[in-house]
C-alpha positions in Angstrom: -29.5 9.5 41.3 -29.7 13.1 40.0 -32.5 12.9 38.6 -34.5 12.0 41.9 -32.6 15.2 43.5 -33.7 17.3 40.9 -37.3 15.7 41.0 -37.5 16.2 45.4 -35.7 20.2 44.9 -38.6 20.9 42.3 -41.6 19.9 44.0 -40.2 21.2 47.5 -39.9 24.8 45.7 -43.6 24.0 44.8 -44.6 23.7 47.7 -42.9 26.4 49.5 -44.1 29.1 46.7 -47.5 28.2 46.7 -47.9 28.1 50.6 -50.0 30.9 52.0 -47.5 30.7 55.0 -44.5 32.0 53.2 -45.8 34.7 51.6 -47.1 36.2 55.4 -43.7 35.3 56.6 -41.6 37.9 54.3 -44.4 40.0 54.1 -45.0 39.9 58.2 -40.8 39.8 59.5 -39.6 42.4 61.0 -37.4 45.2 59.8 -38.3 44.3 56.3 -39.6 48.3 55.6 -41.7 49.3 53.2 -38.9 48.8 50.5 -38.8 44.8 51.0 -42.2 44.4 51.1 -42.6 46.0 47.4 -40.0 44.2 46.4 -41.7 40.6 47.6 -44.9 42.0 46.1 -43.4 42.3 42.6 -41.4 39.4 42.5 -42.9 36.8 44.7 -46.2 36.3 42.5 -47.1 32.6 43.0 -46.3 31.7 38.8 -43.0 33.0 39.6 -41.5 31.0 41.7 -43.1 28.1 39.7 -41.7 29.1 37.1 -38.2 29.3 38.5 -38.5 25.8 39.8 -39.8 24.1 36.7 -36.7 26.1 34.8 -33.9 24.4 37.6 -35.2 21.2 37.0 -34.9 21.9 33.1 -31.2 22.6 33.7 -30.8 19.5 35.5 -32.5 17.1 33.4 -30.2 18.6 30.3 -27.5 18.1 33.2 -28.1 14.6 33.3 -28.4 14.3 29.3 -25.1 15.2 28.9 -23.8 12.7 32.0 -25.4 10.0 30.6 -23.6 10.6 26.8 -21.1 10.8 28.2 -21.0 8.0 30.8 -22.2 5.8 26.9 -18.8 7.5 25.1 -16.3 6.3 28.1 -18.8 2.5 28.0 -18.2 2.6 23.9 -14.4 3.4 24.1 -14.0 0.6 27.0 -15.5 -2.3 24.8 -13.4 -1.3 21.7 -10.6 -1.4 24.4 -11.6 -5.1 25.5 -12.2 -6.0 22.4 -8.4 -5.5 20.7 -7.1 -6.6 23.8 -9.4 -9.8 23.1 -7.5 -9.8 19.6 -4.1 -9.4 21.0 -4.6 -12.3 23.0 -5.9 -14.5 20.5 -2.7 -13.2 18.6 -0.3 -14.6 21.2 0.8 -11.8 23.0 0.2 -7.8 23.5 0.9 -5.9 20.4 1.0 -8.2 18.0 -1.7 -8.7 14.9 -3.9 -11.4 14.1 -1.7 -12.9 10.9 -4.1 -13.3 7.7 -5.4 -15.4 6.8 -3.9 -18.0 4.6 -5.9 -19.2 1.5 -3.7 -23.0 2.3 -5.3 -22.7 5.7 -9.3 -23.2 6.2 -12.2 -25.6 6.9 -14.1 -27.4 5.0 -18.1 -26.2 5.1 -20.4 -26.0 5.9 -20.5 -27.6 9.4 -23.7 -28.9 10.5 -24.6 -29.2 14.2 -23.7 -32.7 15.8 -21.1 -33.5 13.5 -18.5 -35.7 14.0 -16.1 -35.1 11.4 -14.3 -31.8 10.3 -12.7 -31.7 7.1 -10.0 -28.5 6.6 -6.7 -27.9 4.6 -3.7 -27.2 6.2 -0.1 -26.2 4.3 1.7 -29.1 2.7 4.1 -30.6 5.1 2.4 -29.4 8.5 2.3 -32.7 11.2 -1.0 -33.4 13.2 0.6 -32.0 16.1 0.9 -28.5 15.0 -3.0 -28.5 14.6 -5.9 -26.6 16.4 -9.3 -26.9 16.5 -10.7 -24.0 18.4 -14.5 -23.6 18.7 -15.8 -20.4 19.9 -12.2 -19.0 20.0 -11.4 -21.6 22.9 -8.3 -23.3 22.3 -9.9 -26.4 25.4 -12.3 -27.4 22.9 -9.6 -29.9 21.3 -11.0 -33.5 21.2 -10.9 -36.9 18.6 -8.0 -37.7 16.4 -6.1 -35.5 13.9 -5.1 -36.9 10.2 -3.1 -34.8 8.0 -2.0 -36.3 4.8 1.2 -35.6 2.3 -1.3 -32.8 0.7 -2.6 -30.6 3.8 -5.6 -32.2 3.5 -7.1 -32.2 7.2 -9.2 -34.7 9.0 -10.8 -34.5 12.2 -12.8 -36.3 14.1 -14.5 -35.8 17.2 -15.0 -38.2 19.8 -19.0 -37.3 20.4 -21.2 -34.3 18.8 -20.1 -31.1 20.7 -21.3 -29.1 17.7 -23.9 -26.7 18.4 -25.5 -24.1 15.9 -23.8 -21.3 15.8 -20.5 -22.2 17.5 -18.1 -20.8 15.4 -15.0 -23.2 14.3 -11.8 -22.4 13.2 -8.4 -23.8 12.7 -4.7 -22.7 13.9 -1.3 -23.7 12.9 2.0 -21.7 14.5 0.0 -19.1 15.3 -1.9 -18.7 12.0 -5.3 -18.6 12.3 -8.1 -20.0 9.8 -11.2 -17.4 8.7 -14.4 -18.8 11.4 -17.6 -21.2 9.7 -20.3 -21.0 11.6 -21.8 -23.9 12.3 -25.3 -24.6 10.9 -29.0 -26.7 11.3 -28.4 -29.9 9.9 -30.8 -30.3 7.3 -33.7 -32.2 6.3 -33.0 -34.9 4.7 -35.3 -35.9 2.0 -38.2 -38.5 2.3 -37.6 -40.4 -0.6 -34.9 -41.1 -3.2 -35.1 -40.9 -7.1 -32.5 -43.7 -9.1 -31.4 -41.6 -11.8 -32.7 -39.8 -14.1 -31.8 -39.7 -17.7 -32.9 -38.1 -21.2 -34.6 -40.7 -23.0 -36.7 -42.7 -19.2 -40.2 -43.9 -19.3 -40.2 -45.6 -16.1 -39.0 -43.8 -12.8 -38.1 -45.9 -9.8 -37.5 -44.6 -6.3 -37.3 -45.4 -2.6 -40.2 -43.8 0.1 -38.0 -43.2 3.1 -40.8 -42.7 5.0 -44.2 -45.4 4.4 -47.5 -43.9 5.7 -50.6 -45.9 5.0 -53.8 -44.9 3.4 -52.0 -42.4 1.1 -52.2 -41.3 -2.6 -48.4 -41.6 -3.9 -47.9 -39.9 -7.6 -45.2 -38.6 -9.4 -45.6 -35.7 -11.7 -42.9 -34.4 -14.5 -43.2 -30.8 -15.0 -41.1 -28.7 -17.2 -38.3 -26.2 -16.0 -41.5 -23.3 -16.5 -44.2 -24.8 -14.7 -46.2 -27.0 -16.9 -47.3 -30.4 -16.7 -45.9 -33.1 -19.0 -46.9 -36.0 -17.2 -48.4 -37.9 -14.6 -48.3 -41.1 -13.0 -50.2 -43.2 -9.6 -46.7 -44.8 -7.8 -46.7 -48.4 -7.2 -45.2 -49.2 -3.8 -44.0 -52.3 -2.0 -43.5 -53.2 0.8 -40.0 -52.7 0.8 -40.7 -49.1 0.6 -39.7 -48.9 -3.2 -41.7 -48.3 -5.8 -41.9 -48.2 -10.0 -44.2 -45.4 -11.7 -44.2 -46.6 -16.0 -44.7 -43.0 -18.1 -46.3 -42.7 -21.0 -43.9 -39.5 -21.8 -39.9 -39.8 -22.5 -37.9 -37.4 -19.7 -35.7 -34.4 -21.4 -33.3 -32.4 -20.1 -36.1 -29.8 -18.8 -38.0 -32.0 -17.3 -38.8 -31.9 -13.3 -39.8 -34.8 -11.4 -41.8 -34.7 -8.2 -42.8 -36.7 -5.6 -46.3 -36.0 -4.5 -48.2 -37.5 -1.5 -52.1 -36.4 -1.4 -50.9 -33.8 -4.4 -48.8 -32.7 -1.7 -45.1 -32.3 -3.2 -42.2 -33.7 -1.2 -39.4 -33.9 -3.5 -37.9 -32.5 -6.2 -35.3 -34.2 -9.0 -34.2 -32.7 -12.4 -33.4 -35.2 -14.9 -30.0 -35.4 -15.7 -28.3 -35.1 -19.3 -25.0 -35.3 -20.4 -22.8 -32.3 -20.4 -21.9 -31.1 -24.3 -18.5 -31.7 -24.8 -16.3 -28.7 -24.5 -12.9 -27.9 -26.6 -10.1 -29.1 -25.2 -7.0 -27.0 -26.5 -3.3 -27.9 -26.1 -1.3 -26.2 -23.2 0.5 -23.2 -24.5 4.0 -21.9 -24.1 5.1 -18.5 -23.1 5.8 -17.1 -26.8 2.9 -18.7 -28.0 0.7 -16.8 -30.8 -2.0 -19.6 -31.3 -3.8 -22.4 -29.9 -5.3 -24.8 -31.3 -7.2 -28.3 -30.4 -10.7 -30.5 -30.6 -13.7 -28.2 -31.2 -16.3 -31.4 -28.9 -19.8 -30.1 -29.4 -18.2 -26.7 -29.1 -19.7 -24.7 -32.4 -18.6 -21.1 -31.5 -15.7 -20.3 -29.7 -13.9 -16.9 -28.1 -10.7 -16.9 -26.1 -9.7 -14.0 -24.3 -6.2 -13.3 -22.6 -6.6 -12.1 -18.4 -3.9 -10.6 -16.9 -5.6 -10.8 -12.7 -9.5 -8.7 -12.7 -7.9 -6.1 -14.8 -10.4 -7.4 -18.1 -8.8 -8.9 -20.9 -5.8 -7.6 -22.5 -6.9 -9.0 -26.0 -9.4 -11.7 -27.5 -9.7 -13.4 -30.5 -12.6 -15.7 -32.5 -11.8 -19.5 -33.0 -12.2 -20.8 -36.8 -13.1 -24.2 -37.0 -11.6 -26.5 -40.0 -13.6 -29.8 -41.8 -11.9 -31.9 -39.7 -13.0 -30.6 -36.0 -10.6 -28.5 -35.0 -10.1 -25.1 -33.7 -7.4 -22.4 -34.3 -7.2 -19.2 -32.1 -5.0 -17.1 -33.3 -4.2 -13.5 -30.9 -2.6 -10.2 -31.9 0.6 -10.8 -29.6 2.3 -13.7 -28.2 1.7 -15.2 -24.9 3.4 -14.8 -21.4 3.8 -17.7 -18.9 1.6 -17.3 -16.3 -0.9 -15.8 -19.1 -4.5 -16.6 -17.9 -6.9 -18.0 -21.4 -10.7 -17.7 -20.9 -13.1 -19.2 -22.6 -16.7 -18.5 -24.0 -18.1 -21.5 -26.1 -21.6 -22.2 -27.1 -23.5 -25.4 -29.4 -25.1 -25.7 -32.5 -28.4 -24.9 -30.7 -27.1 -21.7 -28.6 -26.3 -23.5 -25.1 -23.4 -22.7 -23.0 -20.3 -24.7 -22.1 -18.4 -24.8 -19.6 -14.5 -24.6 -20.9 -12.1 -24.2 -18.1 -9.6 -21.6 -18.6 -5.6 -22.7 -19.5 -2.5 -20.9 -18.4 0.5 -20.4 -20.5 3.4 -22.6 -19.2 6.8 -21.1 -19.2 9.3 -21.9 -22.0 11.2 -25.7 -21.5 14.3 -23.7 -20.8 13.5 -21.8 -18.2 15.7 -21.7 -15.3 14.0 -20.6 -12.7 16.3 -18.1 -11.0 19.5 -18.5 -13.5 19.4 -16.4 -16.1 22.0 -16.8 -19.2 22.3 -13.9 -21.8 24.5 -13.7 -24.8 25.6 -10.5 -26.8 27.2 -10.2 -30.2 28.1 -7.5 -31.6 31.4 -4.6 -33.0 33.1 -2.3 -30.8 34.4 1.1 -32.7 37.5 2.2 -31.3 41.0 4.3 -32.0 42.9 2.6 -34.5 46.3 1.8 -33.6 48.7 4.7 -32.7 45.8 7.1 -32.9 46.6 8.4 -29.5 50.5 9.1 -31.0 48.9 12.2 -33.5 46.8 10.3 -35.7 43.1 12.0 -36.1 41.6 8.5 -37.0 39.4 7.4 -33.8 36.8 4.9 -34.1 38.2 3.9 -37.1 38.4 -0.1 -35.8 36.1 -2.3 -35.7 36.5 -5.2 -33.9 33.9 -8.5 -33.3 32.8 -8.7 -29.4 31.4 -11.6 -28.5 29.9 -12.2 -24.3 28.3 -14.8 -22.4 26.5 -13.8 -18.8 25.1 -16.2 -16.2 22.9 -14.0 -13.1 22.2 -16.1 -10.4 19.3 -14.3 -8.0 20.0 -15.4 -4.5 17.1 -13.4 -3.2 14.0 -12.3 -5.1 11.9 -9.9 -3.2 10.1 -7.1 -4.3 11.9 -4.3 -2.6 15.2 -6.1 -2.2 17.0 -8.6 -4.9 21.0 -10.1 -4.2 22.4 -11.2 -7.6 25.9 -12.4 -8.1 27.2 -13.4 -12.1 29.9 -15.0 -14.4 30.7 -12.4 -17.2 33.3 -13.7 -20.1 34.3 -11.8 -23.3 36.1 -12.1 -26.3 36.8 -8.5 -27.8 39.7 -5.9 -28.0 40.5 -4.8 -24.9 42.7 -1.4 -24.3 46.4 -1.7 -23.2 49.2 1.4 -22.6 52.0 0.8 -24.5 55.3 2.4 -23.5 58.2 3.8 -26.1 61.4 5.0 -26.8 65.0 4.8 -25.0 66.4 6.5 -22.1 64.4 9.7 -20.6 62.3 9.9 -23.7 59.7 8.0 -23.3 56.0 8.3 -25.0 52.9 5.9 -23.6 49.8 5.1 -25.8 47.2 3.2 -26.3 46.5 0.2 -29.0 43.5 -2.8 -29.2 44.2 -6.0 -28.1 41.7 -8.9 -28.5 41.7 -10.6 -25.7 39.4 -12.4 -23.0 37.6 -10.9 -20.0 36.6 -12.9 -17.5 34.5 -11.1 -14.5 32.8 -12.4 -11.2 31.1 -9.8 -9.5 27.8 -9.5 -7.4 25.0 -6.0 -6.9 22.0 -5.7 -4.6 19.1 -4.2 -6.4 17.3 -2.0 -4.4 14.2 -1.2 -6.0 13.8 3.0 -7.3 10.2 3.0 -8.9 7.6 0.3 -10.8 5.6 0.5 -14.0 3.5 -1.7 -16.2 4.6 -1.9 -20.1 4.0 -3.1 -22.3 0.2 -5.0 -21.8 0.5 -4.9 -18.1 4.1 -5.7 -17.9 6.3 -5.2 -14.6 9.4 -3.3 -14.9 11.1 -1.9 -12.3 13.9 0.7 -11.7 16.7 -0.4 -9.8 20.0 1.2 -8.1 22.6 -1.4 -6.6 26.6 -1.1 -5.1 28.1 -3.3 -7.0 31.9 -5.2 -7.3 33.6 -7.2 -9.8 36.6 -8.4 -9.6 38.4 -10.1 -13.2 41.4 -10.8 -15.4 42.0 -10.4 -19.1 44.6 -12.4 -21.1 45.1 -10.6 -24.2 46.2 -12.9 -27.4 47.5 -10.9 -29.8 50.3 -8.0 -29.4 54.3 -8.7 -29.0 54.9 -8.8 -25.4 51.5 -9.0 -23.8 50.9 -12.2 -25.5 50.0 -14.9 -22.6 49.8 -11.9 -20.0 47.0 -11.5 -17.3 45.7 -8.7 -16.3 43.4 -7.7 -12.9 41.5 -5.9 -11.9 38.9 -4.6 -9.2 35.9 -2.4 -9.7 33.7 -1.0 -7.2 30.9 0.9 -7.4 26.8 1.3 -8.0 24.6 0.0 -10.9 21.4 1.7 -11.9 19.4 -0.7 -14.4 16.1 -1.3 -15.9 14.3 -5.2 -14.5 11.2 -6.7 -16.4 9.6 -8.9 -13.1 7.2 -11.6 -14.1 3.8 -12.8 -12.2 2.4 -15.6 -11.2 -1.5 -16.1 -10.9 -2.6 -16.5 -6.8 -4.4 -19.3 -6.4 -6.4 -18.3 -3.6 -8.1 -14.8 -5.9 -7.4 -14.1 -9.4 -5.3 -11.3 -8.9 -1.4 -11.8 -9.2 2.1 -11.5 -7.5 5.4 -11.4 -8.0 6.8 -15.2 -8.8 9.7 -15.6 -6.3 10.7 -18.2 -8.3 11.6 -16.8 -11.2 14.6 -14.9 -11.6 13.9 -10.9 -13.6 15.7 -10.1 -16.5 18.2 -7.5 -17.0 17.0 -5.4 -19.9 19.7 -2.2 -19.5 22.5 -1.2 -17.3 24.1 2.0 -16.3 27.9 1.1 -14.2 29.2 3.5 -12.2 32.6 1.8 -10.8 36.2 3.1 -10.0 39.1 0.5 -9.7 42.3 -0.7 -10.4 42.8 -2.0 -13.9 46.2 -4.0 -15.1 46.1 -3.0 -18.4 45.5 0.9 -17.6 49.7 1.2 -16.6 51.7 4.4 -15.3 55.5 3.8 -17.2 58.6 5.3 -16.1 61.4 6.0 -17.8 64.0 3.2 -19.1 66.0 3.4 -16.1 62.6 3.1 -13.8 61.0 0.1 -15.1 58.3 -0.1 -12.8 55.0 0.3 -13.5 51.8 2.0 -11.5 48.3 1.0 -11.4 46.3 4.3 -10.2 42.7 4.6 -9.7 40.4 5.2 -12.7 36.7 5.8 -13.5 34.9 3.7 -15.6 31.3 3.7 -16.7 30.2 1.0 -18.9 26.2 1.0 -19.9 24.0 -1.4 -22.3 20.6 0.3 -23.5 18.6 -2.3 -25.2 16.5 -0.4 -27.6 12.5 -1.4 -27.5 10.5 -3.8 -29.7 14.3 -5.5 -30.7 16.9 -7.6 -30.2 19.4 -5.0 -30.8 21.3 -3.2 -27.9 23.9 0.0 -27.6 26.6 0.2 -25.3 29.4 2.3 -24.5 32.6 1.8 -22.0 34.8 4.6 -20.9 38.1 4.8 -18.7 39.2 7.9 -16.8 41.9 8.8 -14.7 41.5 9.8 -11.5 44.9 10.1 -10.1 48.2 11.6 -11.6 51.4 9.3 -11.2 54.2 10.7 -9.4 57.3 12.4 -11.1 59.5 10.2 -13.9 56.2 7.9 -14.7 53.7 8.6 -17.3 49.8 8.5 -17.1 47.9 6.4 -19.6 45.2 8.0 -21.7 41.7 8.0 -21.2 39.9 5.7 -23.6 36.4 5.6 -24.9 34.4 2.5 -26.6 31.4 2.5 -28.5 29.3 -0.9 -28.5 26.4 -2.1 -31.6 25.0 -5.2 -31.6 22.2 -7.8 -30.3 21.5 -9.5 -26.2 19.3 -12.1 -25.8 18.5 -14.7 -23.1 19.9 -18.0 -23.8 16.5 -19.7 -22.9 14.0 -18.4 -25.1 17.0 -18.8 -27.7 17.5 -22.1 -27.2 13.5 -23.0 -27.2 13.4 -20.6 -30.5 15.9 -22.8 -32.6 14.6 -26.1 -31.5 11.1 -25.3 -32.1 9.7 -26.0 -28.8 6.5 -23.7 -29.1 8.5 -20.1 -28.5 
C-alpha cells in the first residue's frame, strides 16, 4: 500500500512539474514580485522538480524495504516461538523440554508404506498398555494390537495399511519418546529367486516371478571386477522354475546375473563359508594375558579400548604348534576393559572377531567393599609421660577389618555406612598416688575396638590416573560410635569404654565405569561401590579411655570433648599404607581434676580389598 501511494505521489509531482500551466501560474500570480519570480526562475526548471520527485520515490522505496525486512524478522521470531511452544506441548506441558531419547526406547526401521506391523524396543518390564504409537506426532493414530515380551521387544500390529511415504513413526512410554523413523517407499521386489549359491557349484536352480513369453533367458557369471567367467542358456519350465548348467565351478569372487533379452534383472553373490575366527576365553579383572584356539586366523593383534579415546595398549598374539593363540599385555586388565581384535587368514583375508569385555572378579560384592589392614603401631612406651624420653619406642601389632556399604552411588553425592573392627594397642589414662597427690599418665593396652559410622561424600574434584582410571576427591560429614574393650592390664581388663565422634572426612575414591550399550562411551557404574584409597578424618568427640581423674577423695571422673585426627595414605603402585592417629584436648577440667595428656601414634602396614585377595589366593584369574 505504501509503495502504491509513493508511486502515485511521484506521478502527480512529475505531471505537475512538467505542466506549462504550473510555471505560468507561479510566474503570473499577483504579488510575487521580481524577487520571487527570479527565485522561481532559478529553482523551478523542468528537470529539478523531476529529480526531487525521483529522490522522494527512492526514499519511500528504502523505507518500504526496511519495513519489509522488519516484518520478515518478526515473522521468523514468531515461527521460532510457535516451534518451541509445540515442543513444550509434546513434552507434556509448558516449560518442559523433551526428555533425551533412551537407547532402550526405539522404533526398529526401516518402515515401508502400507506396512501392517511395526517392531520396536521398550525398557524391560514395560506394560503393553503404557506403549503409544505416534504417527506424525499424533497420539490419535494409535490403532492395532500391541504386545510386549519380558525383554522389552514389542510388536504393533496395524488393523489396516494406513502408513504412507513421508509419515514419521515414533513410540511413547511414560512421557519419553523414541527417535522418529520416516516411512519409506516399498522396495521393488526381485523378478527372480535363486537357490543359495555356494563355492564349487556348477548348476544353478531358481524361479522366475514373472514369465514373459517369447523371450530369451540367460545366466551370466562375472567376477567382482567385471570379467565374464561363464554363460548358460536358462531352461524355464511351466511352473516358472529353471535350471542352468555351467561349465565352470563358482568361486567366492563370482557374481551371478539373470538376463532377459540380454538385460540384467537381478544379481546374486556366491556365498562362501566365513573363515573361523579365533575364540578367546573371557578374561577377568586382573588378567595380563588371554588365550584361545586360533581357528583360521594366522595373525592376530589385540587392543585394549576404554571408550572412544583410542587403544590404551596393544599386543600381537603368538601361535603355538597346537593352534592356540596367546596375547600378553603390558598391564593387567580392569573390569569393563574392551578387547578389540584385528585378525587375518593365511591368504590375507580379514576375519571379523567380536570384541570381548573383561569381566569383574568373582568376589565382586557390588555395592559392598571389605578391607583388611595389618601392620605395626608405634606409640610411647609405658610411663613415657611420667618423665621418660622413650617416645614411639613401643611397637604393637595392628589388625583391622572394615566393611563399607554404599547406599547411593551418584556422580556428585553418595551415602556410605561402615563397620570397623580392630585389634590394636589403645591409649588409656591411669592415675597413681594417694590423697591429694595424684598423677596421671598414659599406658598402651591391647584392646578390641568396634565402630559403626556413616558419611555422605560430596565430589570435590575428578581426575584420571593411571591408564585413564577415574578418581574422585571428596568431602563428607562423618559420625562414628563405638566401644573399646581392653584385654590387658590390671583394673581395666574386661571394661568397656564408649566413644562418639562427629566431624568431616576427606578422602580419595577410585570409581568404576561400564560401557554404555547405546554408544562406545563409558559412564559411572551405579552398581559397583567405589574403592576407598586414602582418607583423613577430623572429628571432635568424647572418648571413654581419655578421662580426667580427681583426687582420691573425689573418685568421680570427667569425659571432656577432645579432637581426634586419623589419616591413612596409600603409597602409589604398592599395597603399603602409612597412617597416624592424634588425640588432643579441647577443654580444661574444673579444679580438682587432672586432664589426660595428648596422644600421637603412627601406623605402618598394608591395606587391601578382601575380594581381590580371595581371587589371588584361589587363583581365579586375578
